[in-house]
Each structure stands twice: as structure tokens, then as C-alpha cells.
C-alpha positions as CSV (number, residue, x, y, z in Angstrom):
1,X,155.8,-69.4,-133.4
2,X,158.0,-66.6,-132.4
3,X,157.4,-63.1,-133.1
4,X,159.4,-60.7,-135.2
5,X,161.1,-58.4,-133.2
6,X,160.5,-54.6,-133.1
7,X,163.6,-52.2,-133.3
8,X,164.4,-49.5,-131.4
9,X,166.0,-46.9,-133.1
10,X,168.8,-44.6,-131.6
11,X,169.3,-41.0,-132.7
12,X,171.1,-40.0,-129.6
13,X,175.0,-39.2,-129.9
14,X,175.6,-39.8,-126.2
15,X,175.9,-43.4,-126.0
16,X,175.2,-43.7,-122.3
17,X,171.9,-42.0,-122.6
18,X,171.0,-43.8,-125.7
19,X,171.7,-47.1,-123.7
20,X,169.6,-46.1,-120.9
21,X,166.9,-45.1,-123.5
22,X,166.9,-48.7,-125.0
23,X,166.4,-49.9,-121.3
24,X,163.7,-47.6,-120.9
25,X,161.9,-48.6,-124.0
26,X,162.4,-52.6,-123.0
27,X,161.0,-52.2,-119.6
28,X,157.9,-50.1,-120.6
29,X,157.1,-52.4,-123.7
30,X,158.0,-55.6,-121.3
31,X,159.9,-57.0,-124.2
32,X,162.9,-59.0,-123.7
33,X,166.3,-58.3,-125.7
34,X,164.9,-60.8,-128.3
35,X,161.6,-58.9,-129.1
36,X,163.1,-55.4,-129.0
37,X,166.4,-55.3,-130.9
38,X,168.5,-52.1,-131.3
39,X,170.1,-50.1,-133.8
40,X,172.4,-47.1,-133.4
41,X,171.3,-44.6,-136.4
42,X,173.7,-42.1,-135.5
43,X,176.9,-44.0,-136.2
44,X,175.1,-46.6,-138.6
45,X,172.7,-46.1,-141.6
46,X,169.3,-48.0,-141.5
47,X,170.0,-51.9,-142.8
48,X,168.8,-52.1,-146.1
49,X,166.8,-55.3,-145.0
50,X,165.4,-53.5,-141.8
51,X,161.6,-53.6,-143.0
52,X,162.0,-57.6,-143.8
53,X,163.7,-58.1,-140.5
54,X,161.6,-56.2,-138.0
55,X,157.8,-55.9,-137.6
56,X,157.9,-52.3,-136.6
57,X,160.3,-49.3,-134.9
58,X,160.6,-47.5,-132.0
59,X,162.3,-44.1,-132.6
60,X,163.8,-42.6,-129.5
61,X,164.7,-38.9,-128.9
62,X,167.6,-36.7,-129.6
63,X,169.2,-33.4,-128.9
64,X,169.3,-32.8,-132.8
65,X,166.3,-30.3,-133.8
66,X,164.4,-30.9,-137.3
67,X,164.6,-26.6,-137.4
68,X,168.3,-26.7,-136.7
69,X,169.9,-24.7,-139.8
70,X,171.0,-26.9,-142.8
71,X,174.3,-25.4,-142.5
72,X,174.7,-26.4,-138.9
73,X,173.5,-30.1,-139.4
74,X,176.4,-32.9,-139.5
75,X,176.8,-35.7,-142.3
76,X,175.3,-38.0,-139.6
77,X,172.4,-36.0,-138.6
78,X,171.3,-35.6,-142.3
79,X,171.4,-39.0,-143.0
80,X,169.7,-40.3,-139.8
81,X,167.0,-37.8,-140.8
82,X,166.9,-39.3,-144.2
83,X,166.6,-42.7,-142.9
84,X,163.8,-41.9,-140.3
85,X,162.0,-40.5,-143.3
86,X,162.5,-43.8,-144.8
87,X,160.7,-45.6,-141.8
88,X,157.9,-43.2,-141.7
89,X,157.0,-43.3,-145.2
90,X,157.0,-47.1,-145.2
91,X,154.5,-46.8,-142.1
92,X,152.4,-44.4,-143.8
93,X,152.3,-46.4,-146.7
94,X,151.4,-49.3,-144.4
95,X,154.4,-51.5,-144.9
96,X,155.6,-51.4,-141.6
97,X,154.5,-49.9,-138.0
98,X,156.5,-47.3,-136.2
99,X,156.1,-44.9,-133.2
100,X,158.4,-41.6,-133.6
101,X,158.8,-39.8,-130.2
102,X,159.9,-36.2,-129.3
103,X,162.6,-35.4,-132.1
104,X,161.0,-37.7,-134.2
105,X,157.8,-36.3,-134.7
106,X,159.5,-33.6,-136.4
107,X,160.6,-35.7,-138.9
108,X,157.6,-37.2,-139.7
109,X,155.7,-33.7,-139.8
110,X,158.1,-32.5,-142.1
111,X,157.8,-35.6,-144.5
112,X,154.3,-35.1,-144.6
113,X,154.4,-31.5,-145.4
114,X,153.3,-29.8,-142.0
115,X,155.4,-27.2,-140.4
116,X,157.8,-27.6,-137.5
117,X,158.6,-24.3,-135.7
118,X,160.3,-23.4,-132.8
119,X,157.2,-21.7,-131.3
120,X,156.1,-24.5,-129.2
121,X,158.8,-25.5,-126.9
122,X,158.4,-27.1,-123.6
123,X,160.9,-27.4,-120.7
124,X,161.9,-30.4,-119.3
125,X,159.6,-32.0,-116.9
126,X,156.0,-33.1,-116.4
127,X,153.1,-31.8,-118.9
128,X,149.6,-32.4,-118.8
129,X,148.2,-34.0,-122.0
130,X,144.6,-34.8,-123.1
131,X,143.2,-37.1,-125.4
132,X,141.1,-35.8,-128.4
133,X,137.9,-37.6,-129.3
134,X,139.9,-39.5,-131.9
135,X,142.5,-40.4,-129.1
136,X,139.9,-42.1,-127.2
137,X,138.9,-44.4,-130.1
138,X,142.4,-44.9,-131.1
139,X,143.4,-48.6,-130.8
140,X,146.8,-48.0,-129.0
141,X,145.9,-44.6,-127.0
142,X,142.3,-45.6,-126.5
143,X,142.6,-47.4,-123.2
144,X,144.5,-44.3,-121.4
145,X,142.9,-41.9,-119.2
146,X,141.4,-38.8,-121.0
147,X,144.0,-36.5,-119.1
148,X,147.3,-37.6,-117.9
149,X,150.9,-36.7,-117.0
150,X,153.8,-37.0,-119.5
151,X,157.2,-36.3,-119.4
152,X,158.7,-33.7,-122.1
153,X,161.8,-31.7,-122.9
154,X,161.9,-30.1,-126.3
155,X,162.8,-26.8,-128.6
156,X,160.2,-27.2,-131.6
157,X,156.8,-28.8,-132.0
158,X,153.6,-27.8,-134.1
159,X,150.5,-26.0,-133.9
160,X,148.4,-28.5,-136.2
161,X,149.0,-31.9,-137.3
162,X,150.4,-32.3,-140.7
163,X,148.2,-33.1,-143.8
164,X,146.7,-36.5,-143.6
165,X,147.4,-37.0,-139.6
166,X,144.7,-37.6,-136.9
167,X,145.3,-35.7,-133.8
168,X,144.9,-37.9,-130.7
169,X,146.6,-35.9,-127.7
170,X,147.2,-32.2,-127.3
171,X,147.8,-29.5,-124.6
172,X,147.8,-25.9,-124.4
173,X,151.5,-25.2,-124.8
174,X,152.3,-27.4,-127.6
175,X,148.9,-28.2,-129.1
176,X,150.1,-31.5,-131.3
177,X,151.2,-33.9,-128.5
178,X,150.4,-37.3,-130.4
179,X,149.0,-38.0,-134.0
180,X,148.4,-41.1,-136.1
181,X,148.8,-41.6,-140.0
182,X,146.6,-44.5,-141.4
183,X,146.8,-47.4,-139.1
184,X,150.4,-47.8,-138.2
185,X,152.5,-44.7,-137.6
186,X,152.3,-42.9,-134.6
187,X,154.2,-39.8,-133.5
188,X,154.1,-38.3,-130.0
189,X,155.7,-35.0,-128.9
190,X,156.3,-36.5,-125.0
191,X,158.8,-39.3,-124.2
192,X,156.5,-42.3,-123.4
193,X,159.2,-44.6,-122.2
194,X,161.2,-43.0,-119.1
195,X,160.5,-43.6,-115.4
196,X,160.8,-40.3,-113.6
197,X,164.1,-41.7,-112.1
198,X,165.4,-42.6,-115.7
199,X,164.1,-39.1,-116.7
200,X,166.1,-37.0,-114.3
201,X,169.1,-39.3,-114.9
202,X,168.8,-38.2,-118.9
203,X,168.1,-34.3,-117.4
204,X,171.6,-34.8,-115.9
205,X,173.3,-35.7,-119.1
206,X,171.7,-32.8,-121.1
207,X,171.6,-30.2,-118.0
208,X,173.7,-27.7,-120.4
209,X,171.9,-27.9,-123.5
210,X,169.1,-25.5,-122.9
211,X,166.3,-27.5,-121.8
212,X,166.2,-25.7,-118.6
213,X,168.3,-23.7,-116.5
214,X,171.3,-25.7,-115.3
215,X,170.8,-24.1,-111.7
216,X,167.3,-25.3,-111.7
217,X,168.1,-29.0,-112.0
218,X,167.1,-30.1,-108.5
219,X,164.2,-28.4,-108.3
220,X,163.1,-29.6,-111.7
221,X,164.2,-33.0,-111.0
222,X,162.0,-33.0,-107.4
223,X,158.8,-32.1,-109.6
224,X,159.4,-35.1,-112.0
225,X,160.0,-37.4,-109.2
226,X,156.8,-36.4,-107.6
227,X,155.0,-37.0,-110.8
228,X,152.7,-40.3,-111.9
229,X,153.2,-41.0,-115.4
230,X,151.5,-44.4,-115.6
231,X,149.5,-43.6,-119.2
232,X,152.1,-43.2,-121.5
233,X,153.8,-46.7,-120.9
234,X,150.5,-48.2,-121.2
235,X,150.3,-46.7,-124.9
236,X,153.8,-48.1,-125.7
237,X,152.6,-51.7,-124.4
238,X,149.6,-51.3,-126.7
239,X,151.7,-50.5,-129.5
240,X,153.9,-53.7,-128.8
241,X,151.1,-55.8,-128.4
242,X,149.5,-54.7,-131.7
243,X,152.6,-54.8,-134.1
244,X,155.3,-57.2,-132.7
245,X,153.5,-59.7,-135.0
246,X,153.9,-63.5,-135.4
247,X,156.9,-64.6,-137.5
């Protein structure tokens, strides 16, 4: 028997950064291209048969923000946000599995009636994350160290998880770092997939986009390269083992 592939969902307009992010997800999950397909949601709507073709979804990060004024959003951003909500709703209803990362956590939180604001940003770089009691018991995050380092860069976040969600990981600056809804919908504020080298390369793409002072790139990149980020990829591997189901 073969496995039904997972689908990496790209929500980055920058195609080079998106291609690198896909490779990071593939390496982190240890899936080959047959096990992790890719779809560019910026340029193409979610296929109507996506929930039949794929056993689950991995949603990458984006320079978009859920809290961007509606008047400033492009048609592509509005469309992709609607498609992300379709994926999140299906996973919340146990019809598929999904892990939303960084920008994606905001889409899930809004769908579920939670609040996303500009009050909990984190500059690009390594951050300390701690599992909650529920996180330690979770089938995907439960094998991680109680405290670990992750890589983060975002302009928005949440103080509390949305209604119906179980908080799995937290820290002081952005209290909602990961949560689960039901058994098949996961969302993380941090980026679980990149190596430190890949993250610095992504920083170079977005160095003028306000995630950090551009003049501080070398100093921040040095801190990133010195960090140990072993645990987040273990979470992705656990998700892939659990939800890349036999076809």
C-alpha cells in the first residue's frame, strides 16, 4: 500500500522563498516529493478535490497579515485567506488534518472566533517556547523537550487561544505559540520547518519588510546560526507519521 500525500500550501508571493520553504518542510518531515506535494495558493485557488487527494495539509508562512486592513488586501490575499479557512474548517470537523504555521495561525484563530492583534509581535530570531501540561500529553508535541528553542518572525499574535482550542505551547512575549482543535487541527506561531541556515536565507529575502532593522541582519543572523532548533522538526515528523495515512 502507498501513502496518501500531504500537501504543502504556499502562501508566499516570493517564489524563491516559497520553493526554499517547501524544501525545508520536506526535509523536516523526511518525506520525498511523492509524499509531500506542493500547491501555490497565492496564484491558484485550492483544488476542489483537495480533500480527497491529500491526507493532510502543511501551511507555510507569509508576509501577509490577517490584521492588515481589508482595504489594503489584494484579491489574491482575500482568496487565499478564504481557502485557508476552508482547510481549517475541514480539519476542525475531523474531515482532514492540518498544521498551520506563523501567518496561518491567525487565519485559524479568526475563523474560530478568537482575537488576533498587533500586540504580540516577535522579531526575527530564536525564541524560547515551553509546552503546557496539555502540550506534554499531546500525540504530536508530547515527545518534545518541555522547553525548547524555535525560530520566529511575526507582526501579530494572540493573548489566548480561540474558543474550543487547547493551548499546547506558550512563551512570555506571545502567549499563544501552539494549539490544537479536536484531534486533527494544529496551529503554531513559530516556524517549525527551517534549519538555522534556511532561516537566515529567508531573513535576507525579507530584510526590508519590517521584521527586524535591516542594519541588524548580520547580528541577528549570527544569533540564529548559533541556536539549536532540534525540537520543532520533531513535531513536524510526528505530524507526518500520524497523518500521512495509507491509501
